[in-house]
C-alpha positions as CSV (number, residue, x, y, z in Angstrom):
1,M,43.9,36.6,76.9
2,A,43.6,38.1,73.5
3,F,40.6,37.2,71.2
4,N,41.1,37.1,67.5
5,G,38.1,37.1,65.1
6,R,37.5,34.0,63.1
7,M,38.6,34.3,59.4
8,S,36.7,33.0,56.5
9,I,37.8,29.8,54.8
10,L,36.3,30.7,51.3
11,P,38.7,32.4,48.9
12,T,37.9,35.9,48.0
13,A,36.8,36.8,44.5
14,A,39.3,39.6,44.1
15,P,42.4,37.4,43.7
16,Q,40.7,35.2,41.1
17,S,39.6,38.2,39.0
18,R,43.1,39.6,39.3
19,T,44.7,36.4,38.1
20,R,42.1,36.2,35.3
21,K,42.9,39.7,34.2
22,K,46.6,39.0,34.3
23,E,46.1,35.9,32.1
24,E,44.0,37.9,29.7
25,E,46.6,40.7,29.6
26,A,49.4,38.2,29.0
27,A,47.4,36.6,26.2
28,Y,46.6,40.0,24.7
29,A,50.3,41.0,24.9
30,N,51.1,37.8,22.9
31,M,48.2,38.3,20.4
32,R,48.6,42.1,19.9
33,L,49.8,43.1,16.5
34,P,51.4,46.5,15.6
35,D,49.3,49.0,13.7
36,R,51.3,48.7,10.5
37,E,50.8,44.9,10.4
38,I,47.0,45.3,11.0
39,V,46.7,47.9,8.3
40,G,48.8,45.8,5.9
41,C,46.7,42.7,6.5
42,I,43.4,44.7,5.8
43,N,44.9,46.2,2.7
44,E,45.9,42.7,1.5
45,L,42.3,41.7,1.8
46,G,41.4,44.4,-0.7
47,I,40.0,47.1,1.6
48,P,41.6,50.5,1.5
49,F,42.7,51.2,5.1
50,T,45.4,53.4,6.6
51,I,47.0,54.0,10.0
52,A,45.0,57.3,10.4
53,D,41.8,55.3,9.8
54,L,42.8,52.9,12.6
55,Q,43.7,55.7,15.0
56,K,40.6,57.7,14.2
57,P,38.1,55.0,13.1
58,N,35.0,55.7,11.1
59,P,32.0,53.6,12.1
60,I,30.8,53.0,8.5
61,Q,34.2,51.9,7.4
62,V,34.6,49.7,10.5
63,Q,31.2,48.1,9.8
64,Q,32.3,47.3,6.2
65,I,35.5,45.6,7.5
66,F,33.5,43.6,10.0
67,E,31.0,42.6,7.3
68,W,33.8,41.5,5.1
69,F,35.3,39.3,7.9
70,G,31.8,37.8,8.5
71,E,31.4,37.0,4.8
72,L,34.9,35.4,4.8
73,L,34.6,33.3,7.9
74,M,30.8,32.7,8.3
75,N,29.4,33.5,4.8
76,K,27.0,36.0,6.5
77,T,26.4,39.7,5.7
78,R,23.6,42.1,6.3
79,Q,22.0,41.0,3.0
80,T,21.9,37.3,4.0
81,V,20.4,38.2,7.4
82,D,17.7,40.4,5.8
83,P,15.0,37.7,5.0
84,A,15.0,36.3,8.5
85,M,15.0,39.7,10.2
86,R,12.2,40.9,7.9
87,A,10.1,37.8,8.8
88,A,10.7,38.3,12.5
89,V,9.6,42.0,12.3
90,E,6.5,41.0,10.3
91,D,5.6,38.5,13.0
92,M,6.1,41.0,15.8
93,C,4.8,44.2,14.3
94,N,2.7,43.1,11.3
95,D,2.4,46.0,8.8
96,Y,4.3,48.5,11.0
97,G,7.6,46.7,10.9
98,D,9.4,49.1,8.5
99,A,8.2,52.2,10.4
100,L,9.2,50.9,13.8
101,M,12.4,49.1,12.8
102,P,14.1,50.4,9.6
103,P,15.8,47.8,7.4
104,D,19.3,49.1,8.0
105,T,19.0,49.0,11.8
106,R,17.4,45.5,12.0
107,N,19.9,44.0,9.5
108,L,22.8,45.5,11.5
109,M,21.3,44.0,14.7
110,G,21.0,40.6,13.1
111,F,24.5,40.8,11.7
112,Y,25.8,41.9,15.2
113,A,24.3,38.7,16.7
114,S,26.2,36.5,14.3
115,L,29.4,38.6,14.6
116,K,29.4,38.3,18.4
117,K,29.5,34.5,18.1
118,L,32.4,34.8,15.7
119,M,34.2,37.1,18.2
120,E,33.7,34.6,21.0
121,H,35.3,31.9,18.9
122,C,38.2,34.3,18.1
123,G,38.7,35.0,21.8
124,V,37.1,38.5,22.1
125,N,34.6,37.8,24.9
126,D,33.7,41.5,25.6
127,F,32.6,42.4,22.1
128,S,29.7,44.9,22.2
129,F,27.5,46.9,19.9
130,A,29.5,50.1,20.8
131,D,32.4,48.6,18.8
132,L,30.3,49.0,15.7
133,Y,28.8,52.4,16.4
134,K,31.5,54.1,18.5
135,P,34.8,52.2,17.8
136,T,38.1,53.3,19.5
137,H,41.7,52.7,18.6
138,E,42.5,50.4,21.5
139,R,39.4,48.3,20.9
140,L,39.9,48.0,17.2
141,V,43.6,47.0,17.6
142,K,42.6,44.3,20.1
143,I,39.7,43.0,17.9
144,F,41.6,43.1,14.7
145,S,44.6,41.4,16.3
146,Y,42.5,38.5,17.5
147,V,40.6,38.2,14.2
148,I,43.8,38.3,12.1
149,N,45.4,35.7,14.3
150,F,42.3,33.5,14.1
151,V,42.4,33.8,10.3
152,R,46.0,32.8,10.2
153,F,45.3,29.8,12.5
154,R,42.4,28.9,10.2
155,E,44.6,29.0,7.1
156,S,47.2,26.8,8.9
157,Q,44.5,24.2,9.8
158,T,42.8,24.1,6.4
159,S,43.4,20.4,5.9
160,V,41.7,19.5,9.2
161,I,38.8,21.8,8.5
162,D,38.4,20.4,5.0
163,E,38.5,16.9,6.4
164,H,35.7,17.7,8.9
165,C,33.7,19.5,6.2
166,N,34.1,16.6,3.8
167,R,32.9,14.2,6.6
168,A,29.9,16.5,7.2
169,E,29.2,16.6,3.5
170,N,29.5,12.8,3.2
171,A,27.1,12.4,6.1
172,K,24.7,14.9,4.5
173,A,24.9,13.0,1.2
174,R,24.3,9.7,3.0
175,I,21.3,11.2,4.7
176,E,20.0,12.5,1.4
177,Q,20.5,9.0,-0.1
178,L,18.7,7.4,2.8
179,Y,15.9,9.9,2.4
180,V,15.6,9.1,-1.3
181,E,15.6,5.3,-0.4
182,N,13.0,6.0,2.2
183,Q,10.9,7.8,-0.4
184,N,11.3,4.9,-2.8
185,M,10.3,2.4,0.0
186,E,7.2,4.6,0.7
187,A,6.3,4.6,-3.0
188,Q,6.7,0.8,-3.1
189,L,4.6,0.5,0.1
190,E,1.9,2.6,-1.6
191,E,2.1,0.4,-4.6
192,M,1.7,-2.7,-2.5
193,R,-1.2,-1.1,-0.7
194,D,-2.8,-0.4,-4.1
195,N,-2.2,-4.0,-5.2
196,R,-3.8,-5.1,-1.9
197,R,-6.8,-3.0,-2.6
198,A,-7.0,-4.4,-6.1
199,M,-6.8,-7.9,-4.7
200,E,-9.5,-7.1,-2.2
201,T,-11.8,-6.0,-5.0
202,L,-11.0,-9.2,-6.9
203,V,-11.7,-11.3,-3.8
204,Q,-15.1,-9.5,-3.4
205,E,-16.0,-10.2,-7.0
206,K,-15.0,-13.8,-6.5
207,T,-17.1,-14.1,-3.4
208,R,-20.1,-12.5,-5.2
209,R,-19.7,-15.0,-8.1
210,N,-19.5,-17.8,-5.6
211,E,-22.7,-16.6,-4.0
212,D,-24.4,-16.5,-7.4
213,L,-23.1,-20.0,-8.1
214,K,-24.5,-21.3,-4.8
215,K,-27.9,-19.8,-5.6
216,R,-27.8,-21.4,-9.0
217,L,-26.9,-24.7,-7.4
218,L,-29.8,-24.5,-5.0
219,E,-32.1,-23.7,-8.0
220,L,-30.8,-26.7,-9.9
221,R,-31.3,-29.0,-6.9
222,R,-34.9,-27.8,-6.6
223,S,-35.5,-28.4,-10.3
224,Q,-34.0,-31.8,-9.9
225,E,-36.4,-32.6,-7.1
226,K,-39.3,-31.4,-9.2
227,V,-38.1,-33.6,-12.2
228,A,-37.7,-36.6,-9.9
229,A,-41.3,-36.1,-8.5
230,R,-42.7,-35.8,-12.1
231,L,-40.7,-39.0,-13.0
232,E,-42.3,-40.9,-10.1
233,E,-45.8,-39.6,-11.1
234,A,-45.1,-40.8,-14.7
235,K,-44.0,-44.2,-13.4
236,T,-47.2,-44.6,-11.4
237,K,-49.3,-43.5,-14.4
238,K,-47.5,-46.0,-16.6
239,S,-48.2,-48.9,-14.2
240,E,-51.8,-47.8,-14.0
241,L,-52.2,-47.7,-17.8
242,A,-50.4,-51.1,-18.2
243,A,-52.9,-52.6,-15.7
244,E,-55.8,-51.0,-17.6
245,L,-54.4,-52.3,-20.9
246,E,-54.2,-55.8,-19.5
247,D,-57.8,-55.6,-18.4
248,K,-58.9,-54.4,-21.8
249,T,-57.0,-57.2,-23.6
250,A,-58.6,-59.7,-21.2
251,T,-62.1,-58.3,-21.9
252,K,-61.3,-58.4,-25.6
253,L,-60.4,-62.1,-25.5
254,A,-63.5,-62.8,-23.5
255,L,-65.6,-61.0,-26.1
256,K,-64.0,-62.9,-28.9
257,Q,-64.8,-66.1,-27.2
258,E,-68.4,-65.1,-26.7
259,S,-68.7,-63.9,-30.3
260,A,-67.3,-67.3,-31.4
261,K,-70.0,-69.1,-29.3
262,L,-72.7,-66.8,-30.7
263,R,-71.8,-67.2,-34.4
264,P,-74.0,-70.4,-35.1
265,Y,-77.0,-68.6,-33.6
266,T,-76.6,-65.6,-35.8
267,L,-76.9,-67.7,-39.0
268,Q,-80.6,-68.3,-38.5
269,S,-81.7,-64.6,-39.2
270,P,-79.6,-62.5,-41.6
271,Q,-81.1,-59.2,-40.4
272,T,-80.4,-59.9,-36.8
273,L,-77.0,-61.2,-37.9
274,Q,-76.3,-58.0,-39.8
275,A,-77.3,-55.9,-36.8
276,S,-75.2,-57.9,-34.4
277,L,-72.3,-57.7,-36.8
278,T,-72.6,-53.9,-37.0
279,E,-72.7,-53.7,-33.2
280,L,-69.8,-56.0,-32.8
281,S,-67.8,-54.2,-35.5
282,N,-68.6,-50.9,-33.8
283,T,-67.6,-52.2,-30.4
284,L,-64.5,-53.8,-31.9
285,N,-63.5,-50.6,-33.6
286,G,-64.0,-48.7,-30.4
287,D,-62.0,-51.3,-28.5
288,K,-59.2,-51.1,-31.1
289,A,-59.1,-47.4,-31.0
290,H,-59.0,-47.4,-27.2
291,I,-56.3,-50.1,-27.3
292,D,-54.3,-48.1,-29.8
293,S,-54.6,-45.0,-27.7
294,L,-53.4,-46.9,-24.7
295,D,-50.5,-48.2,-26.7
296,R,-49.6,-44.8,-27.8
297,R,-49.8,-43.5,-24.2
298,A,-47.7,-46.4,-23.0
299,R,-45.0,-45.7,-25.7
300,A,-45.1,-42.0,-24.9
301,L,-44.6,-42.8,-21.2
302,Q,-41.8,-45.1,-22.1
303,T,-40.0,-42.4,-24.1
304,S,-40.7,-39.8,-21.3
305,T,-39.2,-42.3,-18.8
306,D,-36.2,-42.8,-20.9
307,S,-35.7,-39.0,-21.4
308,F,-36.3,-38.5,-17.6
309,A,-33.6,-41.1,-17.0
310,V,-31.2,-39.3,-19.3
311,V,-32.0,-36.0,-17.6
312,S,-31.5,-37.5,-14.2
313,T,-28.0,-38.7,-15.2
314,D,-27.3,-35.2,-16.5
315,V,-28.5,-33.7,-13.3
316,A,-26.4,-36.1,-11.3
317,S,-23.3,-35.1,-13.3
318,C,-24.2,-31.5,-12.7
319,I,-24.5,-32.1,-9.0
320,K,-21.0,-33.7,-9.1
321,L,-19.6,-30.7,-10.9
322,L,-21.3,-28.3,-8.4
323,D,-19.8,-30.3,-5.5
324,E,-16.4,-29.9,-7.2
325,I,-17.1,-26.2,-7.5
326,A,-18.0,-26.1,-3.7
327,N,-14.6,-27.7,-3.0
328,E,-12.9,-25.1,-5.1
329,L,-14.8,-22.4,-3.2
330,A,-13.6,-23.8,0.1
331,K,-10.0,-23.7,-1.3
332,E,-10.5,-20.1,-2.3
333,E,-11.7,-19.3,1.2
334,E,-8.6,-20.8,2.6
335,E,-6.5,-18.8,0.2
336,N,-8.4,-15.7,1.3
337,A,-7.5,-16.5,5.0
338,K,-3.9,-16.8,3.9
339,N,-4.2,-13.4,2.1
340,A,-5.5,-11.9,5.4
341,K,-2.4,-13.2,7.2
342,Q,-0.2,-11.7,4.5
343,R,-2.0,-8.4,5.0
344,D,-1.1,-8.6,8.7
345,T,2.5,-9.3,7.8
346,L,2.4,-6.2,5.4
347,T,1.2,-4.0,8.3
348,E,4.0,-5.3,10.4
349,R,6.5,-4.5,7.6
350,G,5.0,-1.0,7.5
351,A,5.7,-0.7,11.2
352,S,9.3,-1.7,10.6
353,V,9.5,0.9,7.9
354,R,8.3,3.5,10.4
355,E,11.0,2.4,12.8
356,V,13.5,2.9,10.0
357,E,12.1,6.4,9.5
358,Q,12.4,7.1,13.2
359,R,16.0,6.0,13.1
360,E,16.7,8.3,10.2
361,A,15.2,11.2,12.1
362,M,17.4,10.4,15.0
363,L,20.4,10.3,12.7
364,Q,19.4,13.7,11.3
365,R,19.2,15.1,14.8
366,Q,22.6,13.7,15.6
367,L,24.0,15.2,12.5
368,S,22.7,18.7,13.3
369,K,24.2,18.4,16.8
370,W,27.6,17.3,15.3
371,A,27.5,20.3,12.9
372,E,27.0,22.7,15.8
373,R,29.7,21.1,18.0
374,T,32.4,20.3,15.4
375,E,35.0,22.4,17.3
376,K,34.3,20.7,20.6
377,L,34.1,17.1,19.3
378,R,37.3,16.9,17.3
379,I,38.7,14.2,19.6
380,Q,35.6,12.1,19.6
381,S,35.0,12.3,15.9
382,Q,36.4,8.9,15.1
383,E,34.3,7.2,17.7
384,K,31.2,9.0,16.5
385,A,32.1,8.0,12.9
386,Q,32.5,4.4,13.9
387,K,29.1,4.4,15.7
388,A,27.5,6.0,12.7
389,K,29.1,3.4,10.4
390,E,27.7,0.6,12.6
391,K,24.3,2.1,12.6
392,M,24.5,2.5,8.8
393,D,25.5,-1.2,8.5
394,E,22.4,-2.1,10.7
395,L,20.2,0.0,8.4
396,R,21.7,-1.6,5.3
397,S,21.0,-5.1,6.8
398,V,17.4,-4.0,7.7
399,H,17.0,-2.6,4.2
400,K,18.3,-5.7,2.7
401,K,16.0,-7.9,4.7
402,L,13.0,-5.6,3.8
403,T,13.9,-5.9,0.1
404,E,14.2,-9.7,0.3
405,E,10.9,-10.0,2.2
406,R,9.2,-7.6,-0.3
407,S,10.5,-9.7,-3.2
408,E,9.2,-12.9,-1.6
409,K,5.8,-11.3,-0.9
410,G,5.6,-10.1,-4.5
411,K,6.3,-13.7,-5.7
412,D,3.6,-15.1,-3.4
413,V,1.1,-12.5,-4.6
414,E,1.9,-13.4,-8.2
415,R,1.5,-17.1,-7.5
416,R,-1.9,-16.5,-5.9
417,R,-3.0,-14.3,-8.7
418,V,-2.1,-17.1,-11.2
419,R,-4.0,-19.6,-9.0
420,I,-7.0,-17.3,-8.9
421,E,-7.0,-16.9,-12.7
422,Q,-6.7,-20.7,-13.1
423,T,-9.7,-21.2,-10.8
424,E,-11.7,-18.6,-12.7
425,K,-10.9,-20.4,-16.0
426,K,-12.0,-23.7,-14.5
427,M,-15.2,-22.2,-13.2
428,L,-15.9,-20.6,-16.6
429,D,-15.2,-23.9,-18.3
430,L,-17.4,-25.8,-15.9
431,K,-20.2,-23.3,-16.4
432,E,-19.9,-23.6,-20.2
433,N,-19.9,-27.4,-20.0
434,I,-23.0,-27.3,-17.8
435,E,-24.8,-25.0,-20.2
436,N,-23.7,-27.1,-23.2
437,E,-25.0,-30.3,-21.5
438,V,-28.3,-28.6,-20.6
439,H,-28.7,-27.4,-24.2
440,A,-27.8,-30.8,-25.5
441,A,-30.4,-32.5,-23.2
442,Y,-33.0,-30.0,-24.3
443,D,-32.2,-30.6,-27.9
444,E,-32.5,-34.4,-27.4
445,Y,-35.8,-33.8,-25.6
446,L,-37.1,-31.8,-28.6
447,K,-35.9,-34.6,-31.0
448,M,-37.6,-37.3,-28.9
449,E,-40.8,-35.2,-28.8
450,S,-40.7,-34.7,-32.6
451,H,-40.1,-38.5,-33.1
452,I,-43.0,-39.3,-30.8
453,K,-45.2,-36.9,-32.7
454,L,-44.2,-38.4,-36.0
455,Y,-44.7,-41.9,-34.7
456,I,-48.2,-41.0,-33.5
457,T,-49.1,-39.4,-36.8
458,E,-47.9,-42.5,-38.6
459,M,-49.9,-44.7,-36.3
460,E,-53.0,-42.6,-36.9
461,Q,-52.5,-42.8,-40.6
462,A,-51.9,-46.5,-40.5
463,I,-55.2,-47.0,-38.5
């Protein structure tokens, strides 16, 4: 019985590589151009080139041709790569960059990296640095054939390329517009924050004024209590003096009656009569002076009671005004609470603005990815554009809502500012009225005092 070894199920790599090579050779056979056509295309581009130069290539001339192709297709040359390569060498080698890596060498290396990507897009996957320093006839024919065919294909598809470039430019312009709008929104947000700070300072000033008015109210109440106590003392003194005056008048009447009884007895001796008369006249004059002084004090007390009554009415009106001011202060505290709520809503709006900025950052990232993958995403470009349009509509709606809310908040702030100004005017008017009333009461008091003094002087003169 014969025994056969078990064969592997996995396919060998050799047939696959052979088929790949056959496909590449077939594609190269289709893409290969004759030498005359290659030389003619390069001469049409404005570069002097002959068949002898193609068969025996010069590295410097070949590098110039590749640099021209890079400038035409990628807008990159050794001069455009120079700043980035210089910065990289300075980061790596500091001050010894030019000594370790000469400018020509590092610029050629940077240009080679960009040129290799171009060759991969053209279909030359085995492009190496030797093709720049040691070019051969076969390699140049292959590379130039693929590049020329790519240029021809690019010229035939200019409308599609221009369409995608226009879309990218439109998206870039839209992003710039959104960025400008975002900057404007940030400026408006800063302006609203400044307004909020100004409002806070005004509220602090209003609270300070309210505290001062409260202190003034307490002082007025204390002075009112003192005036009321003095008024009570004056009333008690008035009652005491009235009782004393009644007693004096009763004693006066009694003395008159006694003097009337004693008159017939005084007729007997004129000397004694004269002495008694002088005594009685002296006592009578003293009693009259005392009674006049009591009358004056009673009248002064009456005028002081009247002035105290007027002052008490003025103080009561002042208390009413202060109560109204306290009510206005309570209303202002409620408005301050509402302002705090509005500050919270402003912070929430700031968070929404940050969300919009994050969305814009996401859109910028997506745009950079689209710019890198334009060749791979030609089929899905319409879907991406539709999604971008929907997102833009959402952003517009959000922006519209934010502008509407901002306008409403501005109107509310203006209304509150007007109310605060009105309350300030009312408080100033009340303060002026109170001061005017106090000055008027003081003037009336001075007038009454002057009248009393004049009356006293007239009474003294009459006596």
